[in-house]
DRENTORKOL-3810 file (N, C-alpha, C; in nm, 4 decimals):
REM DRENTORKOL-3810
@n.u->-1.2734; n.v->2.9109; n.w->5.1489; ca.u->-1.3228; ca.v->2.8879; ca.w->5.0159; c.u->-1.2093; c.v->2.8458; c.w->4.9253
@n.u->-1.2220; n.v->2.7344; n.w->4.8724; ca.u->-1.1208; ca.v->2.6886; ca.w->4.7780; c.u->-1.1786; c.v->2.6956; c.w->4.6370
@n.u->-1.0933; n.v->2.7392; n.w->4.5464; ca.u->-1.1362; ca.v->2.7494; ca.w->4.4075; c.u->-1.1229; c.v->2.6122; c.w->4.3418
@n.u->-1.2193; n.v->2.5805; n.w->4.2622; ca.u->-1.2155; ca.v->2.4534; ca.w->4.1902; c.u->-1.1190; c.v->2.4664; c.w->4.0734
@n.u->-1.0370; n.v->2.3661; n.w->4.0576; ca.u->-0.9431; ca.v->2.3668; ca.w->3.9468; c.u->-1.0177; c.v->2.3416; c.w->3.8166
@n.u->-0.9809; n.v->2.4154; n.w->3.7133; ca.u->-1.0470; ca.v->2.3888; ca.w->3.5853; c.u->-1.0066; c.v->2.2519; c.w->3.5326
@n.u->-1.1027; n.v->2.1857; n.w->3.4771; ca.u->-1.0741; ca.v->2.0531; ca.w->3.4220; c.u->-0.9929; c.v->2.0676; c.w->3.2943
@n.u->-0.8871; n.v->1.9920; n.w->3.2867; ca.u->-0.8048; ca.v->1.9958; ca.w->3.1663; c.u->-0.8583; c.v->1.8955; c.w->3.0648
@n.u->-0.8368; n.v->1.9281; n.w->2.9393; ca.u->-0.8813; ca.v->1.8383; ca.w->2.8334; c.u->-0.7908; c.v->1.7161; c.w->2.8298
@n.u->-0.8468; n.v->1.5996; n.w->2.8064; ca.u->-0.7610; ca.v->1.4815; ca.w->2.7941; c.u->-0.6764; c.v->1.4916; c.w->2.6678
@n.u->-0.5600; n.v->1.4326; n.w->2.6731; ca.u->-0.4705; ca.v->1.4341; ca.w->2.5579; c.u->-0.5352; c.v->1.3601; c.w->2.4418
@n.u->-0.5202; n.v->1.4180; n.w->2.3255; ca.u->-0.5768; ca.v->1.3529; ca.w->2.2081; c.u->-0.4883; c.v->1.2365; c.w->2.1684
@n.u->-0.5511; n.v->1.1240; n.w->2.1468; ca.u->-0.4747; ca.v->1.0061; ca.w->2.1076; c.u->-0.4630; c.v->1.0018; c.w->1.9556
@n.u->-0.3669; n.v->0.9269; n.w->1.9096; ca.u->-0.3495; ca.v->0.9084; ca.w->1.7655; c.u->-0.4653; c.v->0.8282; c.w->1.7102
@n.u->-0.4857; n.v->0.8442; n.w->1.5821; ca.u->-0.5903; ca.v->0.7628; ca.w->1.5201; c.u->-0.5456; c.v->0.6167; c.w->1.5224
@n.u->-0.6387; n.v->0.5285; n.w->1.5369; ca.u->-0.6032; ca.v->0.3869; ca.w->1.5484; c.u->-0.5558; c.v->0.3293; c.w->1.4170
@n.u->-0.5732; n.v->0.4013; n.w->1.3053; ca.u->-0.5296; ca.v->0.3509; ca.w->1.1764; c.u->-0.3791; c.v->0.3509; c.w->1.1605
@n.u->-0.3078; n.v->0.4259; n.w->1.2417; ca.u->-0.1630; ca.v->0.4339; ca.w->1.2239; c.u->-0.0863; c.v->0.3610; c.w->1.3341
@n.u->-0.1502; n.v->0.2721; n.w->1.4021; ca.u->-0.0840; ca.v->0.2002; ca.w->1.5102; c.u->-0.0883; c.v->0.0505; c.w->1.4852
@n.u->0.0103; n.v->-0.0163; n.w->1.5386; ca.u->0.0039; ca.v->-0.1605; ca.w->1.5425; c.u->0.0672; c.v->-0.2321; c.w->1.4258
@n.u->0.0433; n.v->-0.3596; n.w->1.4253; ca.u->0.1038; ca.v->-0.4493; ca.w->1.3276; c.u->0.0500; c.v->-0.4258; c.w->1.1869
@n.u->-0.0744; n.v->-0.3863; n.w->1.1754; ca.u->-0.1323; ca.v->-0.3603; ca.w->1.0441; c.u->-0.0623; c.v->-0.2465; c.w->0.9720
@n.u->-0.0295; n.v->-0.1416; n.w->1.0464; ca.u->0.0417; ca.v->-0.0288; ca.w->0.9878; c.u->0.1790; c.v->-0.0711; c.w->0.9377
@n.u->0.2485; n.v->-0.1510; n.w->1.0157; ca.u->0.3810; ca.v->-0.1982; ca.w->0.9761; c.u->0.3708; c.v->-0.2891; c.w->0.8542
@n.u->0.2694; n.v->-0.3742; n.w->0.8514; ca.u->0.2516; ca.v->-0.4648; ca.w->0.7378; c.u->0.2205; c.v->-0.3869; c.w->0.6099
@n.u->0.1323; n.v->-0.2878; n.w->0.6181; ca.u->0.0979; ca.v->-0.2074; ca.w->0.5006; c.u->0.2178; c.v->-0.1263; c.w->0.4553
@n.u->0.2902; n.v->-0.0683; n.w->0.5491; ca.u->0.4086; ca.v->0.0096; ca.w->0.5159; c.u->0.5143; c.v->-0.0789; c.w->0.4493
@n.u->0.5337; n.v->-0.1985; n.w->0.4990; ca.u->0.6285; ca.v->-0.2921; ca.w->0.4382; c.u->0.5860; c.v->-0.3345; c.w->0.2990
@n.u->0.4560; n.v->-0.3571; n.w->0.2803; ca.u->0.4051; ca.v->-0.3951; ca.w->0.1486; c.u->0.4242; c.v->-0.2821; c.w->0.0477
@n.u->0.3959; n.v->-0.1587; n.w->0.0892; ca.u->0.4170; ca.v->-0.0434; ca.w->0.0008; c.u->0.5651; c.v->-0.0288; c.w->-0.0325
@n.u->0.6510; n.v->-0.0511; n.w->0.0656; ca.u->0.7949; ca.v->-0.0417; ca.w->0.0435; c.u->0.8417; c.v->-0.1453; c.w->-0.0590
@n.u->0.7928; n.v->-0.2666; n.w->-0.0504; ca.u->0.8303; ca.v->-0.3721; ca.w->-0.1450; c.u->0.7808; c.v->-0.3384; c.w->-0.2854
@n.u->0.6567; n.v->-0.2900; n.w->-0.2961; ca.u->0.6019; ca.v->-0.2546; ca.w->-0.4269; c.u->0.6813; c.v->-0.1406; c.w->-0.4901
@n.u->0.7144; n.v->-0.0389; n.w->-0.4107; ca.u->0.7939; ca.v->0.0720; ca.w->-0.4630; c.u->0.9330; c.v->0.0270; c.w->-0.5040
@n.u->0.9927; n.v->-0.0613; n.w->-0.4261; ca.u->1.1266; ca.v->-0.1093; ca.w->-0.4586; c.u->1.1268; c.v->-0.1883; c.w->-0.5895
@n.u->1.0287; n.v->-0.2754; n.w->-0.6081; ca.u->1.0207; ca.v->-0.3525; ca.w->-0.7326; c.u->0.9965; c.v->-0.2600; c.w->-0.8511
@n.u->0.9072; n.v->-0.1630; n.w->-0.8353; ca.u->0.8810; ca.v->-0.0678; ca.w->-0.9435; c.u->1.0063; c.v->0.0134; c.w->-0.9758
@n.u->1.0782; n.v->0.0570; n.w->-0.8737; ca.u->1.2001; ca.v->0.1344; ca.w->-0.8965; c.u->1.3072; c.v->0.0513; c.w->-0.9665
@n.u->1.3173; n.v->-0.0756; n.w->-0.9329; ca.u->1.4141; ca.v->-0.1632; ca.w->-1.0001; c.u->1.3811; c.v->-0.1736; c.w->-1.1491
@n.u->1.2531; n.v->-0.1883; n.w->-1.1822; ca.u->1.2138; ca.v->-0.1940; ca.w->-1.3233; c.u->1.2436; c.v->-0.0628; c.w->-1.3948
@n.u->1.2174; n.v->0.0513; n.w->-1.3279; ca.u->1.2459; ca.v->0.1810; ca.w->-1.3897; c.u->1.3945; c.v->0.1991; c.w->-1.4163
@n.u->1.4777; n.v->0.1624; n.w->-1.3195; ca.u->1.6231; ca.v->0.1784; ca.w->-1.3353; c.u->1.6747; c.v->0.0860; c.w->-1.4443
@n.u->1.6294; n.v->-0.0381; n.w->-1.4459; ca.u->1.6750; ca.v->-0.1307; ca.w->-1.5500; c.u->1.6310; c.v->-0.0857; c.w->-1.6890
@n.u->1.5086; n.v->-0.0346; n.w->-1.6998; ca.u->1.4613; ca.v->0.0129; ca.w->-1.8298; c.u->1.5431; c.v->0.1333; c.w->-1.8753
@n.u->1.5781; n.v->0.2224; n.w->-1.7821; ca.u->1.6569; ca.v->0.3398; ca.w->-1.8183; c.u->1.7965; c.v->0.3006; c.w->-1.8636
@n.u->1.8624; n.v->0.2117; n.w->-1.7890; ca.u->1.9993; ca.v->0.1739; ca.w->-1.8232; c.u->2.0065; c.v->0.0840; c.w->-1.9461
@n.u->1.9059; n.v->0.0030; n.w->-1.9703; ca.u->1.9133; ca.v->-0.0866; ca.w->-2.0863; c.u->1.8972; c.v->-0.0098; c.w->-2.2171
@n.u->1.8244; n.v->0.1009; n.w->-2.2148; ca.u->1.8029; ca.v->0.1755; ca.w->-2.3384; c.u->1.9023; c.v->0.2892; c.w->-2.3576
@n.u->1.9453; n.v->0.3538; n.w->-2.2503; ca.u->2.0235; ca.v->0.4757; ca.w->-2.2651; c.u->2.1738; c.v->0.4589; c.w->-2.2433
@n.u->2.2114; n.v->0.3829; n.w->-2.1443; ca.u->2.3515; ca.v->0.3810; ca.w->-2.1031; c.u->2.4082; c.v->0.2400; c.w->-2.1016
@n.u->2.4000; n.v->0.1708; n.w->-2.2104; ca.u->2.4452; ca.v->0.0315; ca.w->-2.2123; c.u->2.5972; c.v->0.0190; c.w->-2.2201
@n.u->2.6709; n.v->0.1243; n.w->-2.2559; ca.u->2.8152; ca.v->0.1149; ca.w->-2.2707; c.u->2.8933; c.v->0.1551; c.w->-2.1473
@n.u->2.8326; n.v->0.1499; n.w->-2.0299; ca.u->2.9003; ca.v->0.1903; ca.w->-1.9067; c.u->2.9918; c.v->0.0809; c.w->-1.8536
@n.u->3.0816; n.v->0.1216; n.w->-1.7649; ca.u->3.1661; ca.v->0.0277; ca.w->-1.6937; c.u->3.0778; c.v->-0.0643; c.w->-1.6083
@n.u->3.1125; n.v->-0.1922; n.w->-1.6028; ca.u->3.0296; ca.v->-0.2881; ca.w->-1.5291; c.u->3.0192; c.v->-0.2553; c.w->-1.3807
@n.u->3.1267; n.v->-0.2056; n.w->-1.3203; ca.u->3.1220; ca.v->-0.1735; ca.w->-1.1775; c.u->3.0234; c.v->-0.0605; c.w->-1.1499
@n.u->3.0269; n.v->0.0435; n.w->-1.2322; ca.u->2.9330; ca.v->0.1546; ca.w->-1.2157; c.u->2.7900; c.v->0.1089; c.w->-1.2437
@n.u->2.7748; n.v->0.0261; n.w->-1.3457; ca.u->2.6426; ca.v->-0.0247; ca.w->-1.3827; c.u->2.5798; c.v->-0.1056; c.w->-1.2693
@n.u->2.6564; n.v->-0.1951; n.w->-1.2095; ca.u->2.6041; ca.v->-0.2777; ca.w->-1.1000; c.u->2.5780; c.v->-0.1950; c.w->-0.9752
@n.u->2.6680; n.v->-0.1030; n.w->-0.9437; ca.u->2.6479; ca.v->-0.0198; ca.w->-0.8254; c.u->2.5264; c.v->0.0707; c.w->-0.8407
@n.u->2.5078; n.v->0.1246; n.w->-0.9589; ca.u->2.3931; ca.v->0.2134; ca.w->-0.9788; c.u->2.2620; c.v->0.1344; c.w->-0.9793
@n.u->2.2634; n.v->0.0128; n.w->-1.0320; ca.u->2.1425; ca.v->-0.0686; ca.w->-1.0284; c.u->2.1061; c.v->-0.1092; c.w->-0.8859
@n.u->2.2029; n.v->-0.1144; n.w->-0.7969; ca.u->2.1754; ca.v->-0.1475; ca.w->-0.6577; c.u->2.1334; c.v->-0.0243; c.w->-0.5783
@n.u->2.2027; n.v->0.0870; n.w->-0.5974; ca.u->2.1822; ca.v->0.2049; ca.w->-0.5128; c.u->2.0657; c.v->0.2933; c.w->-0.5568
@n.u->2.0440; n.v->0.3110; n.w->-0.6853; ca.u->1.9401; ca.v->0.4037; ca.w->-0.7312; c.u->1.7990; c.v->0.3667; c.w->-0.6834
@n.u->1.7561; n.v->0.2402; n.w->-0.6874; ca.u->1.6221; ca.v->0.2104; ca.w->-0.6339; c.u->1.6089; c.v->0.2419; c.w->-0.4849
@n.u->1.7141; n.v->0.2211; n.w->-0.4081; ca.u->1.7090; ca.v->0.2518; ca.w->-0.2649; c.u->1.7020; c.v->0.4026; c.w->-0.2428
@n.u->1.7801; n.v->0.4777; n.w->-0.3188; ca.u->1.7752; ca.v->0.6237; ca.w->-0.3083; c.u->1.6380; c.v->0.6749; c.w->-0.3511
@n.u->1.5811; n.v->0.6132; n.w->-0.4538; ca.u->1.4481; ca.v->0.6540; ca.w->-0.4996; c.u->1.3422; c.v->0.6288; c.w->-0.3924
@n.u->1.3571; n.v->0.5230; n.w->-0.3130; ca.u->1.2629; ca.v->0.4962; ca.w->-0.2032; c.u->1.2647; c.v->0.6120; c.w->-0.1033
@n.u->1.3844; n.v->0.6567; n.w->-0.0645; ca.u->1.3939; ca.v->0.7680; ca.w->0.0297; c.u->1.3325; c.v->0.8940; c.w->-0.0280
@n.u->1.3533; n.v->0.9210; n.w->-0.1552; ca.u->1.2961; ca.v->1.0393; ca.w->-0.2188; c.u->1.1431; c.v->1.0289; c.w->-0.2238
@n.u->1.0917; n.v->0.9114; n.w->-0.2545; ca.u->0.9463; ca.v->0.8941; ca.w->-0.2624; c.u->0.8808; c.v->0.9105; c.w->-0.1258
@n.u->0.9419; n.v->0.8554; n.w->-0.0209; ca.u->0.8868; ca.v->0.8741; ca.w->0.1129; c.u->0.8979; c.v->1.0193; c.w->0.1578
@n.u->1.0069; n.v->1.0881; n.w->0.1225; ca.u->1.0227; ca.v->1.2283; ca.w->0.1571; c.u->0.9158; c.v->1.3122; c.w->0.0872
@n.u->0.8910; n.v->1.2855; n.w->-0.0406; ca.u->0.7875; ca.v->1.3586; ca.w->-0.1135; c.u->0.6491; c.v->1.3326; c.w->-0.0544
@n.u->0.6220; n.v->1.2084; n.w->-0.0158; ca.u->0.4940; ca.v->1.1757; ca.w->0.0459; c.u->0.4753; c.v->1.2533; c.w->0.1755
@n.u->0.5773; n.v->1.2551; n.w->0.2617; ca.u->0.5687; ca.v->1.3294; ca.w->0.3870; c.u->0.5571; c.v->1.4791; c.w->0.3631
@n.u->0.6298; n.v->1.5301; n.w->0.2639; ca.u->0.6266; ca.v->1.6730; ca.w->0.2341; c.u->0.4875; c.v->1.7167; c.w->0.1897
@n.u->0.4277; n.v->1.6439; n.w->0.0944; ca.u->0.2963; ca.v->1.6822; ca.w->0.0456; c.u->0.1864; c.v->1.6523; c.w->0.1469
@n.u->0.2034; n.v->1.5514; n.w->0.2273; ca.u->0.1051; ca.v->1.5224; ca.w->0.3311; c.u->0.1070; c.v->1.6304; c.w->0.4389
@n.u->0.2263; n.v->1.6791; n.w->0.4736; ca.u->0.2383; ca.v->1.7867; ca.w->0.5701; c.u->0.1819; c.v->1.9175; c.w->0.5183
@n.u->0.2022; n.v->1.9465; n.w->0.3910; ca.u->0.1448; ca.v->2.0678; ca.w->0.3325; c.u->-0.0057; c.v->2.0591; c.w->0.3199
@n.u->-0.0574; n.v->1.9395; n.w->0.3009; ca.u->-0.2015; ca.v->1.9215; ca.w->0.2891; c.u->-0.2696; c.v->1.9481; c.w->0.4230
@n.u->-0.2056; n.v->1.9156; n.w->0.5327; ca.u->-0.2643; ca.v->1.9351; ca.w->0.6649; c.u->-0.2718; c.v->2.0823; c.w->0.7039
@n.u->-0.1870; n.v->2.1651; n.w->0.6425; ca.u->-0.1866; ca.v->2.3072; ca.w->0.6755; c.u->-0.3122; c.v->2.3777; c.w->0.6261
@n.u->-0.3725; n.v->2.3241; n.w->0.5189; ca.u->-0.4869; ca.v->2.3934; ca.w->0.4591; c.u->-0.6170; c.v->2.3375; c.w->0.5028
END
């Protein structure tokens, strides 16, 4: 008498909405929109508040701050999305 092996559940696949070229295209489009918005925010902040800065610091901050803001925005999105899944 041989015992029948219990059938294992098939591995759950990812949702099809997060795979493929469409996901990359949407992610790239969101990245471009966020980058343009961040550039406008940084320029508006520096033009009104800190116009007397050194040119080197001004140019470096106008280049780096929008990129840093992108990383912060994606981190916040992942953080809140992960907390939402817990509940």
